[in-house]
C-alpha positions, 0 to 999 in steps of 0.5 A: 442475614438481612443483607443476604435476603435482600440480595436473594430478592433482587436476584429473583426479581431480576430473573423474572424480568429477564425471563419475561423479556426473553419470552416476548423476544422469542415470540417476536422472533418466531413471528417475524422469521426470517425477516430478522437476524438469527439469535446467533447475531446477539449471542455473547460469550464470556470467554475469549483468550484461548490457546489458538495454536492447537488444532485440539482447542475446544471451548473446554480449554478456553481460558476466561478473562470475563471478556464478551464478544458478539458472534454474527449470523455467519459465525464471525466474531465482531471486534471494533465493528468488524466481523473477524473469523471466529478464532481471530475475533475471539483472541482480539476481543479478549486480548488485543484491547487489554494490552498494556504498555511495556518499557522498552530501551531505545538506543539513540545513536551516536556513531559518526561517519567518515568525513561526515559523508563529504556533504554528499550523504546522510550518516546513519548514526546507528551503524556509522554508515553513509547513505549517499545521494544520487550519483555518489558512492563510496564509504564517505560518498566521495566517489562520483558516479557516471550514470549515463542517459544513453546506451552506447551509440551505434551507426544505426542508433546514434543515441543508443537504443531506446530508454526513458532517459534517452537524451540528445542534449545535456545529461545530468549524470548524477541522476541520468536526467536530460536537460536543455543545457548550456547555450540555451536560455533555460538550461535547467528546463527538462528535455525528457524522452520524446521532447528532444527528438523528431516526431513524424506524422502518423503512418496511417490516418487516425494513428498516433505520431511516431517518435524517431529516437535516432534524430534530434529535434533541433527546433526545440533549441530555436529562438525563432518564435514561429517554430516549435521551440522549448529550451528558449521559450519565455513562459510569458510569451508562450502563455500569451500565444506569441510563440510556438512551443512543442506540446510533447514537452512537459515537466515530467521531473518532480519538484517542477510545476508550470507548463514550462517548468518555471515554478519550483515546488516541493518534491515527494519524500517519505514523510516529507523528511518529518520536518527535520530535513530538505526533500531533494527530489525524493531523498531526504537531506537531514538536518544535523542530529537526524537520520533515517529515510525520513529523517525521523530518527534522532541521534545524540546531537538532536534536541529531546524536545524535538523527538517524534511522538513514538519516542516520547515521553522518554527517560534518558540516562546520560553517561558522564562522558557523552563525548569519549575521546572525540567520539560520541557515544550512544544513549539509552532512552526508556519508553513505554510502548504497546506491542506489537513492536515494529523495527523498520530497517534503514536500508541503503537508499538504493532500495527506496530514496534513490528510486524516488530521487531519480524517477523520470516521471513525477507520478510514478510509484507515489501517492501524492505530488505538490502543486504551484502552491505546494498544496498536496495533489493526491494521485490515482496510483494504485501502487501508492499503498506501499508509500502509505503503509511505509510512512505509517510504520515510520511514524507509528507508536508501535515502531522501535529502534531496539531490534532485540525487543522487536516483534516484527521487522519491516524491510522497505524495498519499494518494488512499486518504484523498481518495476515502474522504473525498469526502463528509466535509465541504463544503470537501472534497466533490464539487461537482456543477458540477466533478466531477459527483459522481464521486470519481474526478474529485475525486481526479484534481484532487488529483493535478493540484494536487500536480503543479502544486506540485512543478513550481513549487516544485522543479526535479526534474521537468523533468530527465526529464519526470517519468519518475523520479517515483513516484505511488501510486493505491491505489483500486479502479480504480488509475491509470485516472484519473491526470491526463495531466500525470503519466502519464510517471511510475511508477504504484504501483497495486493494479489493473494493467488494461492495457485490452487487453480491458476498455478502460473503467471496470470498477467497478460503483460509479458514483462511481469511474467514470472514463469520463465524465472528459474527455480534456483532463483525463485524456488517453487513457492506459491504466490500467496500463503494464507497461513502467513501472508496478508493482502492489503487494500490498494491505494485509492485517492482520498475523495472529498466528494465521496466522503461528503456524499457518504456513499458507503451509508446509502440505504438499500432503498436508494440502490436501484441497480442490482448488480454493477460492473464497469471496466475493460471487458476484453476483445469482444468490445471496442478498445477492449484488451486484445489478450484472451488471458486478460482477467484470466477470461473472467470478465469476458465470461461475465460480459458474455452472459450479462453484458448491458452494452453492445459488443462488436457484433452488436449483441448484448449478454445472453442474460442481460437484465434491466437492473444489471449493468456490465459495461466497458463504457466509462461512467460519468460518475463512477462512485455514484453508480457504485453507491447506487448498486446493491452488488458490485463485481470484483474481478481481476485485471492484469493480476489484482485490480482495485474493484474490491476497494471501489465496492467497499468504499461506496457501500456496495456488497462485493461479489468476488469472482476469482477462484483461489485468490484471496482479497484484502484481509480475507484470511482474517476477516469473515467475508461471509458477513459482508461479501459474496463469493461466486465460483468461476464455473458458477458465472452463468448462475450469477444472477440466480445466486444473488437473487436468492438472498432475502432482504434480511441478508442483503441489509445485513451485508450492507450494514457490515460494509458500512461498518468496515469501509474505513478499513479499506482506507489509508486514513493514517497516511492521509492524516499524517499529510494533513498534519504536515501541511498544517505545519508547512502552510499553517492550514488544513485543506478540506480533504484533511478536515474530512479525514481528521473527522474519521475515527474508525480503524483504517488499513494501518490499524487493521494491519497492527491488529493482524500482527498482534494476533499473529504474534501470539498465534504462531507456534515458533514464537513460543520460546521468544514469548517466554523471554519478553514482557508483553503487557497482556494477562497471562491467559492471553499467552498460554499455548498448547501443542 
């Protein structure tokens, strides 16, 4: 009885204190309104795991697991610092964080390949199939391919019509690459593209020199130091300016450095072969006992002590006869993992490794190369996101080798390499009679071939008609040119065009136009379906200086520019893109109203203002100018652009102007909490709309941008590279140290959270869910129809 009375006394005193605090805060709130956030920002819910599949779901059928989550000013639910759309955030806050590990049986492959792939390939010991190096084919990689550098010759075109690989000297037909060849002092020096041909003076004053691809330049082979040689030039003499050399020649091919390609360096491979192989120009030549695109998959011949972290700790059952009748047998390893589980197809190298190994320009489609010290050089390739997300998946603790247990299946077709390399060599090029010169058509064909492969070699597609499969379309027009057979799948893109307004190809570059692709190949799908697809941020080069300056955290008081946009503004300006269709005309309209730089007619924008910058002039310090601005324009280029990432990473509130086109995570994050959307027909009222926001709202959005900026950063991929560099070189450079200090969720963590939500949200998964162990409280799995 005494205990009961003590509890009552404690409860009433606590209630009294709470009432006083609430009364005081209420008075303060009323007094300062609207200069402090609404109470909605502090509202807490006890319930979160709800049957989110039903359109009839209400708070009455919410299932409580006593988890709290915060709802902000714009009804976004805050989870791990990010404002999510309400229903997404509720599930994540209640269920994502309480997932426990489940036991998964991982099969360690022991199948052998014929003749050990003749030493010209890697054996996939899951399937017992060879993955052949560039220039080799056949069941055991014994057949040599002849990959010509040139198209068939004619009288008018003795080297065939132009292609990047065009060669007047020695062609390495395993890769369709041109070199100086025998008879020269440096036979292995590249003689790429314009280097080997005569270059004529400009046809008009101030014009560019013109390459004559019908006439070889014999001077590149000269030993006469007074002529513009290349193949016989000694680097020391050239560096000392004792001889002439042809400036148009350089080291385009990967694995070479120095002005004269005299330094051999690391090539770029997926995950740099995970420390279990040699990177040969983009293709991983795996050590014995390992296989996979990045040599990360152990076979029964490997040492358990060297297994990757995503397969450890493991409980391995070793059968009595590991070597049965001369053949190795598979082993089972029990590993504890958290869902969602990802199965990454080990596709034939045509779709990934060979596209890297044979590329004719080292910077194409990758996010890094290596310099003369074998130190990492990060690129500005916006399409590097495809490389980054692929590497993260392969090294992720969510990866599984057990397709029967997998929740999602990633199909690694590197379209960024296909479409940038469309003119590389005859064996890859866009045949006129099939593709009509369209890179979009060529790339569609690659995806269709990958689809054909997985439905004939694997059993997983049919269980959901491909709905649990993931494809990445990284190019300007996103998944607009996806083949109809795979449209049920999840599409990762940078271009979220729902076609609700711009219902056609929007690119100003004709080679990417998908309108002419026939419906029997493409079908009649949209470019983006927000119910199933996801827009990922573009790759941005890891910028050590921006990290050090902490641009994302610059306060409101230091942001003096009200609205900022710097980029190509179209034909009205010098050096502007000439096509009216560029940016769908959006940038041009903004410049017409608010341009702060004189156009060709000597005019500023009709509504130009002192605190507004809309200019095509290249900024001296672009990142600092963004970080000095309150609002930053996000408008398309040829399809998507990287302006959203620029804005967020520098802490500026993004102002999105592109109707019906989703931005990164927009179907999952609550954009009203950190961004502004302006309709295209509202462009003349842009400044009026932005100036209508009070300081409370502006600071609220800036604070949210500060909280989510790392979700637009491929931190995981950068940290993986820092760890590889430490293993190879014994040290970590400054950029690596800076990124190792970052702790918030990045692109890959956000991607996994979205997949986890989708796994329990999609109705078609209900029967599959009942058959699996999910490591979640039962209330997180309940469904309603």
